[in-house]
N, C-alpha and C positions, 0 to 999 in steps of 0.2 A: 509258749515258744520259749522263754529263758531255759526251762527245763531242757527242753530238746538241745539248745548250744551247748548246755553245761553236759549232758550224757558224749557231744560229741569229740571237747575239749577233752574229757575223761579218759574215751578210748584211744584217741590219739597219743598223751602222755602214756598210756599203759602200754601202748603197741611200738613204744619208743620210738615215734615217727617225729621229732621234734622236729626239724625242717618244714613238715606239713602242717605241724599245729601252729609254726611261727606264721606261715604263711596264711594259714585258717585266723588268726587272730589278729594279723592286720587286715585282712577281710572284715572281720568282725568291727574292727575300729572302724574302719571307712564307712559298713553301713552305717554305724552309729553315729560318724560326722556329718553324712548324708541326710539322715534321718532329723539334723538338728538345726541344718540348713533348710530342709524344707520345710520344718516348722517355722522357722525363722523366716522364709520368704513369705508362707501364709499369713503369718500374723504381720508382716510388712506390708502385703499387699490388701489384707484386712484395713491396715488401718488408712493406707491411700484412698482406697476404696469409700472409708468414714471423710473424709476431708473432702473428697471430691463432691459427695451428697451434702455436706454442709454447706460448699461453696455452691452448688447448685439451689438449696435451698436461700441462703440469704440471697444469691441472685433474684432469686423470684420475689423475694420481699422487697429486695431493692427495686425492682421494676412496679413494683404497687406503688413504691413512696412517691417513684418520680413519675406515674402517672397522674397522682395525686398535685404533687406540686406544678403539671403541666396544664391542669387544670386550672388552679390558682393563677398561673400564669395569664392564661387567657381572659380570666374574668378580670382579672388587673391591666391588661392591655385593653380591652374593652371599656373598661372604666374610667381609666387615664384617657384614654381617646374620647370620651365624651365629655370629660372637663375640659380637655383639648378644647376642643370643637367649640366649645363657650366660650374661652378665651380668647380666642380668633375672633368669636361674633361679636366680641365686645371691644376690639381692635379696629374691626370692620366698620359699625358703628361710630365710631370716634374719627378713623380717618375719613370717613365719607361725608359726615356731618350731618348724620340720621337723625333724626327725634328718636328718644328713648321708647322702647319698648318693651312690653311685660314678658316678653320671652328673655330676657337679659338677665331677671331675677336670680333664677337657678345659678346662672354662670357668676352672676356676682356673689351667689353663698358659697359657690365651691372656690372661690381663689385662694383660700389657705387649705384647699382639702386635697388629696390624693390617694391612691390606694398600693399596698406594697403586699407581694405575695407571701402568703404563710407556707412555707418548705418542709416539705417531711423529710426528714434527716437522720432519720432514729438507727435504720439499718444501716448507714453510711459510718455511723459513728460504733458502731458493731463493729463492722469491716476493721474498721480502725485499732480496735480493740484488739479483737483476735489478731489483726494481722492482715492487713491486703494481697498478700501472698497467697492465703486460699484460694483466689481466684488463679486458676492456671493460664487463661488466654492473658497473656502481656499486654497485648493492643487492648482490651478492652477492661484493664486491670488500669493502663494510663487514662484512658478516656473518662474512667470511674471518676479519677482525682481531678481529672483537669475540670469537668462540668461541674466538681463540687467548690472545688480549692479557687478556681477561677470564675468560670461563668456565675455560679449561686453567689458564691461569696461577694464579689463583685458587685452584683446586684444591691446588694444588702448595704454593703459599708462604704461601697465610692456613692452609688446612684441617692440610694434611702439617706444616707447622711446628708448629702448635698441636699436633698429635697427640705430636709427637717433641717439644717443649718439655714436653707434661704427663706424657710417659714418662718421661723423664730426671729431672725433678725432684721427682715425686710418686709415679708408680706404682711405680719401680725399690725405691724406700725405703720403701715400703707391703710389696710383696714380699718385699723379708728379713728384714723386722720380724714379719712373719705367715705367709708362705706356704715350705712346702719342696716345692722340685722335682725330678721324679725325672731324674736321670742318665741314664738308656737312653731316655726316651724326651718326647714332650711335654705330657706332664699334671706336676699340682700338685695338693698337698693343702694345709688350712690346718695351721697346728701346732695350733691348738685352735680348733674351730670353733665350739665352744659360747660362748668370750669375745671373738667377733667379734660375736656380738648386743649385745653391750654396750660395744664400740669403736667410739664415736662417729665416731673419724679416720678409721678402715675403712668406716661406712658411709656418712660424706661422700664419701670419696674415689669409691664406687661409684656413690653417685648422679652425682658430677660426670663420671666416665667414660663411663656413660650416656649424659649429654646430649648428650657431645661425639661418640660414637660415631653417635648419632642424626642433630646434625647434620653430621657427615663425608658420612654415607650418603645425606642429604637433596641437600646440594650436589652429590655425585658423580650422582643421578638429575635433576638441572637440567642437569648438563653432559652428560649422557648425552644428553636430549632438543635440547637445542643443538646438539650434534654430528649426532643425525639428520635433523636439521630443515636444518641444512649439508649433510647426504651429498643430500637429496633436492634441495636447490637446486641444485647441483651436476649432478645428473643432469638434471634441467631443461633447463637451460643447456647439455647435452652433446649432448643429446636436440634443442635446437634449432637448432645449429650442423652437424648430419647433413642437418636439413631443409633448410637454406640450400645 
């Protein structure tokens, strides 16, 4: 092909057709420029396609992480609800002057226990490293950030730390002063159940613990709902990309 173009140039110069040669030269330059632009466009398209495929792959991994976190949250909500039901049962017995029942053994044993979910955030950390803009959908991108930086982080930092702080500063002291835990099992019994009825500190402690655990469960449910909505949004985005 290059030899063919060279022969044309030589023939035009030999025939002293300079104007035609000049026009031909301009045309040849334009062909080269167009070729370069096409090659550049192809490279750019390939790079954009590579980024898009990487973004899709990360969304699939993120969806798996979120499904794991949602399962963890469901376990946490159910477990903490069981603990809460036990606290309310203790409160009911004390408020209604009922005799001690062994069904309270596990409830007393769980006074200083709560469940915290284990969130899988590996893919989100990868997204932050690579740049969240690898996700093309702006609304989905914003939702991913909000769920991880607000819902999940707040559940761990605010609710989780509040549970820990209250347990260390209050629950443990109340337990040591009023409850004897079994060495061989998770159950425990009050040293003197009847005296607890008139123990204002214990009754105040129990009311606060019930409120803390209710808030914990409510926030966990809200986070669970936010994660479910995000999973649905990711699924929609993945389906859209499959159709394109």
